[in-house]
MIDREN-79010 format. One record per residue (C-alpha): residue number from 1; x negated, y, z. Coordinates in steps of 0.05 Angstrom, whole numbers, padded with zeros to 5 digits. Layout:
BEGIN
<pos:NUM px:X py:Y pz:Z>;
...
***
This chain:
BEGIN
<pos:1 px:00004 py:-00003 pz:-00003>;
<pos:2 px:-00029 py:00062 pz:-00018>;
<pos:3 px:00012 py:00111 pz:00021>;
<pos:4 px:00032 py:00080 pz:00090>;
<pos:5 px:00047 py:00149 pz:00127>;
<pos:6 px:00113 py:00152 pz:00145>;
<pos:7 px:00154 py:00202 pz:00114>;
<pos:8 px:00223 py:00229 pz:00138>;
<pos:9 px:00271 py:00267 pz:00091>;
<pos:10 px:00339 py:00293 pz:00098>;
<pos:11 px:00387 py:00263 pz:00046>;
<pos:12 px:00447 py:00315 pz:00055>;
<pos:13 px:00485 py:00274 pz:-00006>;
<pos:14 px:00484 py:00211 pz:00042>;
<pos:15 px:00492 py:00244 pz:00105>;
<pos:16 px:00427 py:00217 pz:00128>;
<pos:17 px:00356 py:00221 pz:00141>;
<pos:18 px:00312 py:00170 pz:00111>;
<pos:19 px:00249 py:00143 pz:00137>;
<pos:20 px:00201 py:00124 pz:00077>;
<pos:21 px:00137 py:00086 pz:00079>;
<pos:22 px:00114 py:00098 pz:00011>;
<pos:23 px:00168 py:00082 pz:-00041>;
<pos:24 px:00205 py:00037 pz:00007>;
<pos:25 px:00261 py:00062 pz:00048>;
<pos:26 px:00249 py:00033 pz:00116>;
<pos:27 px:00297 py:00067 pz:00162>;
<pos:28 px:00354 py:00118 pz:00167>;
<pos:29 px:00390 py:00163 pz:00222>;
<pos:30 px:00459 py:00176 pz:00197>;
<pos:31 px:00500 py:00236 pz:00222>;
<pos:32 px:00566 py:00273 pz:00202>;
<pos:33 px:00577 py:00347 pz:00207>;
<pos:34 px:00630 py:00365 pz:00258>;
<pos:35 px:00655 py:00424 pz:00286>;
<pos:36 px:00619 py:00408 pz:00350>;
<pos:37 px:00552 py:00406 pz:00310>;
<pos:38 px:00509 py:00347 pz:00281>;
<pos:39 px:00534 py:00283 pz:00304>;
<pos:40 px:00482 py:00226 pz:00298>;
<pos:41 px:00520 py:00165 pz:00291>;
<pos:42 px:00477 py:00109 pz:00275>;
<pos:43 px:00396 py:00095 pz:00269>;
<pos:44 px:00360 py:00031 pz:00243>;
<pos:45 px:00297 py:00007 pz:00218>;
<pos:46 px:00288 py:-00050 pz:00174>;
<pos:47 px:00266 py:-00114 pz:00204>;
<pos:48 px:00208 py:-00114 pz:00162>;
<pos:49 px:00179 py:-00048 pz:00195>;
<pos:50 px:00197 py:-00057 pz:00263>;
<pos:51 px:00155 py:-00059 pz:00322>;
<pos:52 px:00111 py:00000 pz:00292>;
<pos:53 px:00143 py:00058 pz:00330>;
<pos:54 px:00177 py:00085 pz:00268>;
<pos:55 px:00245 py:00086 pz:00302>;
<pos:56 px:00212 py:00138 pz:00344>;
<pos:57 px:00186 py:00177 pz:00292>;
<pos:58 px:00251 py:00178 pz:00252>;
<pos:59 px:00288 py:00199 pz:00315>;
<pos:60 px:00238 py:00256 pz:00329>;
<pos:61 px:00229 py:00287 pz:00262>;
<pos:62 px:00311 py:00279 pz:00246>;
<pos:63 px:00323 py:00315 pz:00313>;
<pos:64 px:00269 py:00365 pz:00305>;
<pos:65 px:00300 py:00378 pz:00236>;
<pos:66 px:00370 py:00387 pz:00257>;
<pos:67 px:00338 py:00435 pz:00317>;
<pos:68 px:00302 py:00479 pz:00264>;
<pos:69 px:00367 py:00491 pz:00223>;
<pos:70 px:00393 py:00515 pz:00291>;
<pos:71 px:00449 py:00460 pz:00290>;
<pos:72 px:00480 py:00427 pz:00356>;
<pos:73 px:00457 py:00359 pz:00363>;
<pos:74 px:00513 py:00308 pz:00390>;
<pos:75 px:00482 py:00238 pz:00402>;
<pos:76 px:00531 py:00186 pz:00393>;
<pos:77 px:00477 py:00134 pz:00372>;
<pos:78 px:00454 py:00100 pz:00429>;
<pos:79 px:00377 py:00097 pz:00402>;
<pos:80 px:00385 py:00171 pz:00392>;
<pos:81 px:00412 py:00179 pz:00461>;
<pos:82 px:00360 py:00139 pz:00493>;
<pos:83 px:00305 py:00179 pz:00457>;
<pos:84 px:00333 py:00245 pz:00477>;
<pos:85 px:00338 py:00216 pz:00552>;
<pos:86 px:00259 py:00205 pz:00549>;
<pos:87 px:00246 py:00270 pz:00512>;
<pos:88 px:00271 py:00335 pz:00532>;
<pos:89 px:00238 py:00381 pz:00489>;
<pos:90 px:00305 py:00389 pz:00451>;
<pos:91 px:00351 py:00394 pz:00508>;
<pos:92 px:00373 py:00466 pz:00491>;
<pos:93 px:00397 py:00438 pz:00424>;
<pos:94 px:00439 py:00376 pz:00453>;
<pos:95 px:00512 py:00372 pz:00468>;
<pos:96 px:00525 py:00305 pz:00503>;
<pos:97 px:00595 py:00273 pz:00478>;
<pos:98 px:00642 py:00261 pz:00538>;
<pos:99 px:00692 py:00206 pz:00542>;
<pos:100 px:00749 py:00248 pz:00511>;
<pos:101 px:00701 py:00258 pz:00445>;
<pos:102 px:00718 py:00209 pz:00394>;
<pos:103 px:00667 py:00189 pz:00346>;
<pos:104 px:00655 py:00230 pz:00285>;
***
């Protein structure tokens, strides 16, 4: 593999952030734009790339991009929730869902 550096891009047409390893789609973080903000609803990394910390890279870069766009982050995805509970640098941009919120 010539290019093994992970690259994360926002694919607005598909409502997801994509994690690319070279020319291979290795993972994605799906979101929905809602009145409350950008709701992260599902994150996954392909099994072929598991155990390499790529999920954390995908989460961090996706969340940083959303924050840089001054979007409110609403984490429904359990992986994104777990990431945000361990990393507090984006707390000012996060609106935690409450039980009354329905998924996107």
